[in-house]
ZALUM-400113 format. One record per residue: residue in three letters; x, y, z of N, C-alpha, C, O, CB in turn. Coordinates in steps of 0.2 Angstrom, whole numbers, plus 2048, in hexadecimal, padded with zeros to 3 digits. Glycine has a CB too. Example, Ala and Ser with C-alpha at 12.3 -4.5 7.8 and 13.67 -1.06 7.14 Angstrom:
ALA8427E482783E7EA8278427F08278477EF82A8397EA82D SER8407F58238447FB8248408008278438068288467FD81D 
//
This chain:
MET7FA8907ED7F98897EF7F18887EE7EF8837EB7FA8887F6 LEU7ED88D7F07E688C7EF7E488B7E77E08877E67E28927F2 ASN7E788F7E37E688E7DC7E78877D97E38857D67EB8937D8 GLU7ED8857DC7EF87E7DA7EA8797DC7E88747D97F687C7DC VAL7E88797E37E38757E57DD8757E27DA8707E07E28767ED LEU7DA87B7E07D487B7DC7D58787D57D08757D37D28837DB ILE7DA8797D27DB8767CB7DB86F7CC7D886B7C87E28797C8 ILE7DF86C7D17DF8657D27D88627D37D685D7D17E48637D8 LEU7D48667D87CD8637D97C98637D37C585E7D27CA8687DF ILE7C98687CF7C58697C97C78637C47C385F7C17C686F7C5 LEU7CE8627C37D085D7BF7CE8567C17CC8517BE7D885D7BE SER7CF8557C87CD84F7CB7C584D7CA7C48477C97CF84F7D3 VAL7C18527CB7BA8517CB7B884F7C37B584A7C27B68577CC VAL7BB8527BF7BA8517B87BD84A7B67BA8457B37BD8567B3 GLY7C38497B87C78427B67C383C7B97C28377B67CE8437B9 ILE7C283D7C07BF8377C37B88367C07B68307C07BE8387CB ALA7B483B7BF7AD83A7BC7AE8367B57AA8327B47AA8417BB VAL7B28387B17B38357AB7B582E7AC7B38297A87B98397A6 PHE7BA82C7B07BD8267B17B78217B47B781B7B37C38267B5 LYS7B38247B87AE8207BC7A981E7B67A68197B77AA8257C1 ARG7A78237B17A38217AC7A581B7A87A28177A57A18277A8 LEU7AC81B7A77AF8167A37B18107A77B480B7A57B68187A0 ASP7AF8107AE7B080A7B27B78087B37B98027B37AC8047B0 ILE7BB80E7B47C380D7B57C480F7BC7C18147BE7C78117AF PRO7C980C7BF7CA80E7C67CC8157C77D08187C37D08097C9 ALA7CA8187CD7CC81F7CE7D38207CE7D58267CD7C88217D4 VAL7D781B7D07DE81C7D17E181F7CA7E68237CA7E28167D3 LEU7DF81C7C57E281E7BE7E08257BD7E38287B97DF8197B9 GLY7DA8277BF7D782D7BE7DC8327C17DD8387BE7D082E7C0 TYR7DD8317C77E28367CB7E98367C87EC83C7C77E38337D2 LEU7EB8307C57F28307C27F28357BC7F78387BA7F48297C1 VAL7EC8347B87EC8387B27EB83F7B37EE8437B07E68367AE VAL7E78417B97E78487BB7EE84B7BC7F08507BA7E28497C1 GLY7F28477C07F88497C27FD84A7BC80184F7BB7FB8457C7 LEU7FC8457B78008457B17FF84C7AD80384F7AB7FF83F7AD PHE7F884D7AC7F68537A87F885A7AC7FA85F7A87EF8537A7 ALA7F885A7B27FA8607B68018617B78038667BA7F68607BD SER80585C7B580C85C7B78108617B280E8647AD80F8557B6 ASP8178627B481B8667B081C8637A981E8667A48228677B3 HIS81B85C7A881C8597A281685979D81685779781D8517A3 ALA81085D7A080B85E79C80886579C80B86979980585979E LEU8038677A080086D7A08048727A58048787A57F986D7A2 GLY80886F7AA80C8737AF8088777B380987D7B58108787AB LEU8028747B67FE8777BB8008777C27FE87B7C67F78757BA ILE8048727C38068717CA80D8747CB8128717C88068697CC HIS80E8797CF81487C7D081787A7D781D8797D78138847D0 ASP81387A7DC8168797E38158717E481186F7E881287D7E8 ARG81886D7E08178667E18198637E881685E7EA81B8627DB HIS81E8667EB8218637F181B8647F781B8607FB8278677F3 ALA81886A7F781386B7FC80D8667FB80B8638008108727FB ILE80B8647F580685F7F38088597F58048557F88048607EC GLU80F8577F48118507F681184F7FE81084A80081884F7F3 GLN81385580181285480980B85380B80B84F81081585B80C ILE8068568087FF85580A7FE84E8087FA84A80C7FB85A807 ALA80084C8027FE8458008018408047FE83A8048008457F8 GLU80684180780A83C80B80583981180583481381083E80E ILE80183E8137FC83C8187F78378157F48338197F884381B GLY7F683780F7F183280C7F482C80C7F182780D7F0834805 VAL7FB82B80C7FE82480C7FE8228137FD81C81580682580A VAL7FE8278187FD82581F7F68228207F681C8247FE82B824 PHE7F182581E7EA82281E7E981C81B7E581781D7E582781C LEU7ED81B8157EC8158117EF80F8157EC80A8167F081580A LEU7F58108187F880B81D7F48098237F48048257FF80D81E PHE7F180F8257EC80E82B7E680982A7E580582D7EA81582E THR7E380A8247DE8068227E07FF8207DC7FA8217DA80981C ILE7E67FE81D7E97F781C7EA7F48237E87EE8237EF7F8818 GLY7EC7F78287ED7F582E7E77F28317E77ED8357F17FA833 LEU7E17F68307DB7F48337D97ED8307D57EA8337D67F9831 GLU7DB7EB82A7D97E58277DD7DF8297DB7D98297DA7E581F VAL7E37E182D7E87DB82F7E67DA8367EB7DB83A7EF7DD82E SER7E17D78387DF7D583E7E37CF8407E37CA83C7D77D5840 ILE7E57CE8467E87C88487E47C28487E77BD8457EB7C9850 PRO7DE7C284A7DA7BC8497D97BA8417D97B48407D37BD84B ARG7D87BF83D7D87BD8367DF7BA8337DF7B682F7D67C3832 LEU7E47BD8367EB7BA8347EC7B38367EF7AF8327F07BF837 LEU7EA7B283C7EA7AB83F7E67A683B7E87A083A7E87AA846 ALA7E07A88397DB7A48357DE7A282E7DC79D82B7D47A7834 MET7E27A682B7E57A58257EC7A48257F07A58207E37AB820 ARG7EF7A282A7F67A182B7F979C8267FF79D8247F879F832 HIS7F67978247F97928207FA7958198007958167F578C81F ILE7F57998167F679C8107FB7A28117FF7A380C7EF79F80D VAL7FA7A68167FF7AC8178067A981780A7AC8147FD7AF81E MET8087A481B80F7A281C81179E81681779F81580F79E822 ARG80D79A81381079680E81079980781579980480B78F80D ILE80B79C80580A7A07FF80C7A77FF8107A97FB80379F7FC GLY80A7AB80480C7B28058137B38058167B78028087B580B VAL8167AF80A81D7B080B8217AF8058267B38038207AC811 THR8207A98028247A77FC8237AC7F68287AE7F38217A07FA GLN81D7AF7F581B7B37F081F7BA7F18227BC7EC8147B57EF VAL81F7BC7F78237C37F882B7C27F782E7C67F48227C57FF ILE82D7BC7FA8347BB7F98367BA7F183B7BD7EF8377B57FD VAL8327B67EE8347B47E78337BB7E38377BC7DE82F7AF7E4 SER82E7BE7E482D7C47E08327CA7E18347CD7DC8267C77E1 THR8347CB7E78397D07E98407CE7E68437D27E38397D17F0 LEU8427C87E78487C57E48497C57DD84E7C77DA84A7BE7E7 SER8437C37D98437C37D28437CA7CF8477CB7CA83D7BF7CF THR8407CF7D28407D67D08477D87D18497DC7CD83B7DA7D4 MET84A7D77D68517D97D88567D77D285A7DB7D08537D77DF LEU8557D07D185A7CD7CC8597D17C585E7D27C28587C67CB VAL8527D27C38517D57BD8547DC7BD8577DF7B884A7D57BB GLY8537E07C28557E77C385D7E77C385F7EC7C08527EA7C9 ILE8607E37C68677E37C686B7E17C086F7E47BD86A7DF7CC TRP8697DB7BD86C7D87B886A7DB7B186E7DC7AC86B7D17B8 MET8637DD7B08617DF7AA8607E67A98617E97A485A7DB7A8 VAL85F7EA7AF85E7F17AE8647F57B18647FB7AF8577F37B2 GLY8687F17B586E7F57B886D7F97BE8707FE7BF8717F97B2 LEU8677F77C28667FB7C886B7F97CD86E7F37CD85F7FA7CA SER86C7FD7D28707FB7D886B7F77DC8657F77DB8728027DD TRP86E7F37E186A7EE7E48657F17E98607EF7EB86E7E97E8 GLN8677F77EB8627FB7F085C7FD7EC8577FC7EF8668017F3 VAL85D8007E68578027E28537FC7E084D7FC7E085A8067DC ALA8577F77DE8537F07DC84F7EE7E284A7EB7E18587EB7DA PHE8527EE7E884E7EC7EE8477F07EF8427ED7F08527EC7F4 ALA8487F77EE8427FB7EE83D7F97E98377F97EA8448037EE MET83F7F87E383B7F77DD8387F07DF8327EF7DD83F7F67D7 GLY83C7EB7E18397E47E38337E57E882E7E27E783E7E07E5 GLY8357E97ED82F7EA7F28297ED7F08247EB7F18327EE7F8 ALA82A7F27EB8247F57E98207F17E481A7F17E48267FC7E5 LEU8247ED7E08207E97DB81E7E27DD81A7DF7DA8257E87D5 THR8207E07E381E7DA7E68167DB7E88137D67E88227D87EC MET8147E17EA80E7E27ED8087E17E780A7E37E280D7E87F0 SER8027DF7E97FD7DF7E57F77E37E87F77E47EE7FA7D77E4 SER7F37E57E47EE7EA7E67E87E77EA7E47E37E87EB7EE7E0 THR7E87E87F17E37E57F57DC7E87F37D77E47F37E47E77FD ALA7DC7EF7F27D57F27F07D27EF7E97CC7ED7E97D67F97EF ILE7D67EE7E47D47EB7DE7D27E47DF7CC7E27DC7D97EC7D8 VAL7D67E07E27D57D87E27CE7D77E77CA7D37E57DB7D57E5 THR7CE7DA7EC7C87D97F17C27DB7ED7BC7D87EE7C97DD7F7 LYS7C27E17E97BC7E37E67BA7DE7E07B47DD7E07BD7EA7E3 LEU7BF7DC7DD7BD7D77D87BA7D07DB7B57CE7D87C47D57D4 LEU7BD7CE7E07BB7C87E37B47C97E67AF7C57E67BF7C67E9 THR7B27CF7E97AC7D17EC7A77D17E77A17CF7E77AC7D77F0 ASP7A87D57E17A37D67DC7A17CF7D879C7CF7D67A67DB7D6 ASN7A67CA7D87A57C47D57A37BF7DA7A27B97D87AB7C27D1 TYR7A27C07E07A07BC7E67A57B67E67A37B07E77997B97E4 GLU7AB7B87E67B07B27E67B57B37EC7BA7B07ED7B47B37E0 LEU7B37B77F17B77B97F77B97B37FB7BE7B37FE7B47BE7FB HIS7B47AE7FB7B57A87FF7B77A27FB7B779C7FE7AF7A7804 GLN7B87A37F57BA79D7F17C279C7F27C57A07F57B979F7E9 PRO7C47967F07CB7947F27D079A7EF7D579C7F27CD78E7EF HIS7CF79C7E97D47A17E67D37A87EA7D77AC7EA7D37A27DF GLY7CD7A97EC7CC7AF7F07CF7AF7F77D27B47F97C47B07F2 ASN7CF7A97FA7D37A88007DB7A97FF7DE7AC8037D27A1803 ILE7DD7A67FA7E47A67F87E67AE7F77EB7B07FA7E67A27F2 SER7E27B17F37E37B87F27E37BD7F87E87C17F97DE7BB7ED LEU7DE7BC7FC7DE7BF8037E47BE8077E77C280A7D87BE806 GLY7E67B78077EC7B580C7F27B98097F67BB80D7EC7AE80C VAL7F37B88037F97BC8007F97C38017FE7C68037FA7BA7F8 LEU7F37C68007F37CE8017F47CF8087F77D480A7EC7D07FF LEU7F27CB80D7F37CC8147FA7CC8167FD7D08197EF7C7818 PHE7FE7C78138057C78148097CD81180D7D08148087C1812 GLN8077CF80B80A7D58088097DB80C80D7DF80C8067D6801 ASP8037DC80F8027E18148077E18198097E681B7FA7E1816 LEU8087DB81C80D7DB8228147DC81F8187DF82380C7D4825 ALA8157DA81981C7DB81681E7E28158247E481481D7D7810 VAL8197E681581A7EE81481E7F081A8227F58198137F1815 VAL81D7EE8208217F08268297F082582C7F582581F7EC82C PRO82C7EA8238337E98228357ED81C83B7F081D8357E2821 PHE8317EE8178337F28118347F98148387FD81282E7F180C LEU82F7FC81882F80281A83580481E83780981F82880481E VAL8377FF82283D80082684380082284880482483D7FA82C LEU8447FB81E84A7FA81A84C7FF81585280181484B7F3818 ILE84780081184880580B84B80B80C85080D809842806807 PRO84980F81184C815813854814815858819814848819819 ILE85580F81985C80D81B86080C81586680F81585C807820 PHE85E80881086280780A86380E80686980F80485F802806 ALA85E81280685F81880386581D80686882080285981C802 VAL86581D80C86A82181087181E81087682180F867822817 GLN87181781287781481387C81380D88281380D87680E817 GLY87881180787C81080187F80980287C804804881815800 ASP88680980188A80380188D8028088917FD80988F8037FB GLU88C80680D88F80581388C7FF8178877FC81588E80C817 SER88F7FD81D88C7F88208857F98238847FE8258917F6826 LEU8817F482287A7F58238787F182A8727F282C8767F281E ILE87C7EE82D87A7EA8328787EE8388727ED83B8807E5835 LEU87C7F383A87A7F78408737FB83E86F7FB84287F7FC841 PRO8737FF83986D8038378667FE83786180083986D807831 ILE8677F88348617F483385F7F183A8597F183C8637EE82F SER8647EF83E8637ED84585F7F384985A7F184D8697EB848 LEU8627F984885F7FE84C85880084A85380184E86380584B ALA85780084385080184084B7FC8438457FD844850801839 LEU84D7F58428497F08458477F184C8427EF84E84C7E9843 ALA84C7F385084B7F48578467F98588427F985D8527F585B LYS8477FF85484280485583B80285383680485684480A850 ALA83B7FE84D8347FB84B8317F785182B7F88528357F7845 ALA8357F38548327EF8598307F385F82B7F18628387EA85C LEU8347F88618327FD86682B800864827801869837802867 ALA82B80385E82480685C81E80185D81980385F825809855 PHE81F7FB85A81A7F685B8187F58628127F486381C7EF857 ALA81D7F486681C7F386D8187F88708137F78748227F1871 VAL81A7FF86F81780487281080587080B80687381B80B870 ILE80F8048698088058668047FF8687FE80186980980585E PHE8067F98698027F486B8007F48727FA7F38748067ED86A TYR8057F68768037F787D7FE7FD87E7F97FC8828097F9881 ALA7FF80387B7FA80887B7F48068787EE80887B7FD80E877 GLY7F38028737ED8008707E97FB8757E37FC8767EE7FC86A GLN7ED7F78797E97F287D7E77F68847E17F58867EE7ED87F HIS7EB7FA8867E97FD88D7E780488D7E48078927EF7FD891 ILE7E78088877E580F8877E08108817DB8138837EB814886 VAL7E280E87B7DE8108757D780C8757D280F8747E280F86F ARG7D78068777D18028767CC80487B7C68058797D37FA877 PRO7CE8058827C98088867C780F8847C18118857CC80988D ALA7CB8138817CA81A87F7C581A8797C081E8797D081E87D VAL7C68158747C181486F7BA8138717B581686E7C480F86A ARG7BA80E8767B380D8787B081387C7AA81487B7B480787D ALA7B48178807B181D8837AF82287E7AA82587F7B6820888 VAL7B38238797B18288737AB8258707A782986E7B782986E ALA7AA81F86E7A581C86B79E81D86F79981E86C7A6815869 THR79F81C87579981D87979682487A79182687C79A81A880 ALA79A82987879883087879483287279083787279F835877 HIS79382D86D78F82E86879083486478B83786278782D86A SER79683686379783C85F79C83A8597A283885A79B841863 ARG79983B85379D83884D7A383D84C7A983A84A799839847 GLU7A384384E7A884884D7AE8468527B48468507A684F84E LEU7AC8448587B184285D7B583C85B7BB83B85C7AE842864 PHE7B18378597B38318577B88318517BE82E8517AE82C855 THR7B683584C7BB8368467C183A8487C78388467B783A841 LEU7C183F84C7C784384F7CB83E8537D183F8527C4849853 PHE7C883A8577CC83585B7D08318577D682F8587C8832860 ILE7CD82E8517D082984D7D682C8497DB82A8487CB826848 LEU7D48328477DA8368437E08388487E58378457D783D841 MET7DE83984E7E483B8537E88348547EE8358547E183D859 ILE7E582F8557E88288567ED8278507F38258517E4823857 ALA7EA82784A7EE8258447F482A8437F98278427E982683E LEU7F38308447F88358437FD8358498038368487F683C842 LEU7FB83384F7FF83385580482D85480A82D8557FB83285B ALA80182785280682185080B82384B81082184B80181B84F ALA80882684680D82884081382D84381882C84180982B83A TRP81183184781683684A81B83284E82183484E81283B84E LEU81882D85281D82985682282685282882685481982485A THR82082284D82581F84982A82484583082284482281A844 TRP82782A84382B82F84083183184583683284382783583E GLN82F83284B83483485083982F85183F831853830836857 LEU83782985083C82485184182384B84581E84A83981D852 GLY84082784684482783F84182283A84482083684B825841 LEU83B81F83B83781B83783281F83383282583383481583A SER82E81C82E82A81F82A82382182E82181D83282881B824 LEU82082682B81982882E81482282D81082083181682E82B ALA81581F82781081A82581081382980B81082B81181781E MET81681282C81780C83081380D83781080883981E80B832 GLY81381383A81081484080881383F80581084381181B843 ALA8068168397FF8168377FD80E8367F780C8387FD81A831 PHE80180A8338008038327FF8008397FA7FC83A80580082E LEU80380183D8037FE8447FD8008487FA7FC84B8097FF848 ALA7FB8068477F580984A7EF8058487EA80484B7F481084A GLY7EF8048417E980183E7E87F98407E37F78427EA800836 ILE7EE7F68417EE7EF8447EB7EF84B7E77EB84D7F57EC844 MET7ED7F484F7EB7F58567E47F68567E07F385A7EF7FB859 LEU7E17FA8527DA7FC8527D57F684F7CF7F68507D880284F ALA7D97F284B7D57EC8487D37E884D7CE7E484C7D97E9843 GLU7D67E88537D47E38587CE7E585C7CB7E28617DA7E285D THR7CB7EC85B7C57EE85E7BF7EC85B7BF7EA8557C67F685F GLU7B97ED85E7B37EB85B7B17F18567AB7F08537AE7EA860 TYR7B47F68567B27FC8527B77FC84B7B78028487B3803856 GLN7B97F78497BE7F68447BA7F983D7BD7FE83A7C07EF842 HIS7B47F783C7B17F98367AF8008367AF8048317AB7F4834 HIS7AD80283C7AA80983D7B080E83C7AF8138397A780A844 ILE7B680C83E7BC81083E7BE8118367C08168347C280D841 GLU7BD80B8337BF80B82B7BA8108287BD8138237BF804829 ASN7B480F8297AF8148267B081B8277B081F8237A8812828 GLU7B381D82D7B482482F7BA82682C7BB82C82A7B4825837 ILE7BF82282B7C68248287C68248217CA82881E7CB82082B ARG7C182181D7C28208167C18268127C582780E7BC81B814 PRO7BD82B8147BD8318107C48358107C683880B7B7836813 PHE7C78358167CD8398177D28358127D683880F7D083981E ARG7D282E8137D782A80F7D682B8087DB82C8047D6823811 ASP7D082B8057CE82B7FE7D18327FB7D48327F67C782A7FD VAL7CF8377FF7D183E7FC7D883F7FC7DB8417F77CD844800 LEU7DC83D8017E383E8027E783A7FD7EC83B7FB7E583E809 MET7E48337FD7E782F7F87E78317F17EB8307ED7E48287F9 GLY7E18347EF7E08377E97E583C7E77E883D7E27D983A7E8 LEU7E78417EC7EC8467EC7F38427EB7F78457E77EC84A7F2 PHE7F483D7EF7FA8397EE7FB8377E78018377E47FA8337F3 PHE7F68347E47F78317DD7F78377D87FB8367D37F182D7DB ILE7F483C7D97F58427D57FD8447D58008467D07F18487D7 SER8008447DB8078467DC80B8417D98108437D68098477E3 VAL80983B7D980D8357D580C8377CE8118367CA80A82E7D7 GLY8068387CB8058397C480983F7C280B83F7BC7FE83A7C3 SER80A8447C680E84A7C48158497C381984D7C080D8507C9 GLN8188437C581F8417C582083D7BF82583B7BD82183E7CB ILE81A83B7BB81B8367B681D83A7AF81983F7AE8148327B4 ASP8228387AC82583C7A68228377A082583279F82C83C7A6 TRP81C83A79D81983679881E83579281C83078E813839796 HIS82383979182783978C82B83278C82C82F78782C83E78C VAL82C83079283082979382B82379082E81F78D83282879A ILE82582479282081E79082081E788820818785819820792 PHE82082378582082377D82782277A82881E77681E82A77A ASN82D82577D83382477B83681D77C83A81A77883882977E GLU83481A78283681378483080E78482F80A78983A81378B ALA82C80F77F82580B77F82680378082380078482180C779 PHE82B80177C82D7FA77C82F7F778382D7F27868327F8777 SER8347FB7868367F978D8317F97928307F579683C7FE78F VAL82D7FF7928277FF7968227F97968207F779B823806795 ALA8217F878F81C7F278E81F7EB79181B7E779481A7F2787 VAL8257EA78F8287E47918297E37998277DE79C82F7E378E LEU82B7E979C82B7E97A48247E87A78247E47AC82E7EF7A6 THR81F7EB7A48187EB7A78167E37A68137E17AB8147F07A3 ALA8177E17A08157DA79F8197D57A38167D07A68157D8797 GLY81F7D67A48237D27A88217D27AF8217CD7B382A7D47A8 LEU81F7D87B281C7D87B98167D47BA8167D07BE81B7DF7BB ILE8117D57B580B7D17B680B7CA7B58097C67B98067D47B1 LEU80F7C87AF8107C17AE8147BE7B38137B87B58127C07A7 GLY81A7C17B481F7BE7B981C7BD7C081C7B77C38257C27BA LYS8197C27C38167C17C98107BC7C980F7B87CE8147C77CC GLY80C7BD7C48067B87C38087B17C38057AD7C68027BA7BD VAL80D7AF7BF80F7A87BE8127A67C48117A07C68147A87B8 ALA8167AA7C78197A87CE8147A67D38157A17D681E7AE7D1 ILE80F7AA7D38097A87D88067A27D680479E7DB8047AE7D9 MET8057A17D080279B7CD8067957CF8037907D280179B7C6 ILE80C7957CE81178F7D081178E7D78117887DA8187917CD ILE8117947DB8127937E380B7907E580C78B7EA81379A7E6 ALA8067927E37FF78F7E57FE7887E37FC7847E77F97937E2 ARG8017867DD80077F7DB80577B7DF8027757E180377F7D3 TYR80B77D7E180F7797E580C7797EC80E7747F081677C7E5 ALA80877D7EE80577D7F57FF7787F57FC7777FA8037847F7 GLY7FD7757EF7F87707EF7F27727ED7ED76E7ED7F776E7F6 TYR7F17787EA7EB77B7E77EA7787E07EF7777DC7EA7827E8 ALA7E37787DE7E27767D77E577B7D27E67807D37DA7757D6 ARG7E57787CC7E877C7C67E47837C57E77887C57E97797C0 GLY7DD7827C57D97877C47D978D7C97D97937C87D27857C3 VAL7DA78A7CF7DA78F7D57E17937D57E17997D67DA78B7DC ALA7E678F7D37ED7937D37ED7987CD7F079D7CE7F278D7D1 ILE7EA7967C77EA79B7C27E67A17C37E87A77C27E77987BB LYS7E07A07C67DC7A67C87DF7AA7CD7DF7B07CD7D57A47CB SER7E37A77D27E77AB7D77EC7AF7D47ED7B57D67EA7A67DC GLY7F07AC7CF7F57B07CC7F27B67C87F57BB7C77F97AB7C7 ILE7ED7B57C47EA7BA7C07E87C07C57E97C67C37E37B87BC LEU7E57BE7CB7E27C47CF7E87C87D27E87CE7D37DE7C17D5 LEU7EE7C47D47F37C77D87F97C97D37FE7CC7D67F67C37DD GLY7F87C97CD7FE7CA7C87FF7D27C88057D47C67FD7C77C2 GLN7FA7D67C97FB7DD7C87FF7E07CD8007DD7D37F47E17C7 GLY8017E77CD8047EB7D27FF7EE7D77F97ED7D68097F07CF SER8027F17DC7FE7F47E17FF7FC7E18047FF7DF8007F17E8 GLU7F97FF7E47FA8067E57FF8087EA80280D7EA7F38097E7 PHE8008037EE8058057F380C8057F08118087F38057FF7F9 GLY80D8027EA8148027E78168097E581C80B7E58147FE7E1 PHE81180D7E48128147E28158187E881781E7E880C8187E0 
//
């Protein structure tokens, strides 16, 4: 295992350094590292399952940091964009992807739903970075983009609840398992919210007053993983608990401090996650089915982008604002992986 970790670290350092010089996002660098180290290329990763288990913790921290951004006051301030454009976009994108998957590709409706949920999301990290770098965060198209991304983050929760059920149940009746899963999700939210208000928030303040960075970091790690463990025990995903814990801690005055402390863990483990994703990519498919891959990729970007343009236009925004919003949100998300 140590040999493989060292190989991955060496490849990651070289790969990310090269991609950084080319001004290309690090996510692509990690995917390329995984691709080269996979069985389809150099065959350097043998114990892929162990790496995937470690990498799953990276997804936990990704959802935790997303939850930190979904503060309730921010949600209320952008409620019109979130409810009018965000809800419509998620529904339209999911249903249209399902239709394409079922009628044109021949997928089952369960697999089509999973694909729809994955491709509905847009990259919060990429969009916010573009808006910040161009000083457009508070422009009309910036507000639309942030509002849609905010609802997409919230939509993660029902997808996390429903997709595992569809995978297990198949064509059997889904009413009882869905009702049970939603009840468990409600219970988890109630427990985590109550604990956040009456236990965690006072505890965060007490830990912060100790002026120990190590203690503060350990405490935040414990809260994130404890919430993930709770939802796992309820038969839900680890990521969902971390997401709820992030929402809970977003209501404290230490939101940005928490995000700064957790970011190194998230970045390293998410890098490992993308390497594990890259190791599963069969590059032969890309070359053998180049036309299909190109058409589907263009269909995702153009289809979702145009849908967002039309939705924003019907919501009363100017044509230029709608076009800019569609261009920003047309791409896929790292969460889709």
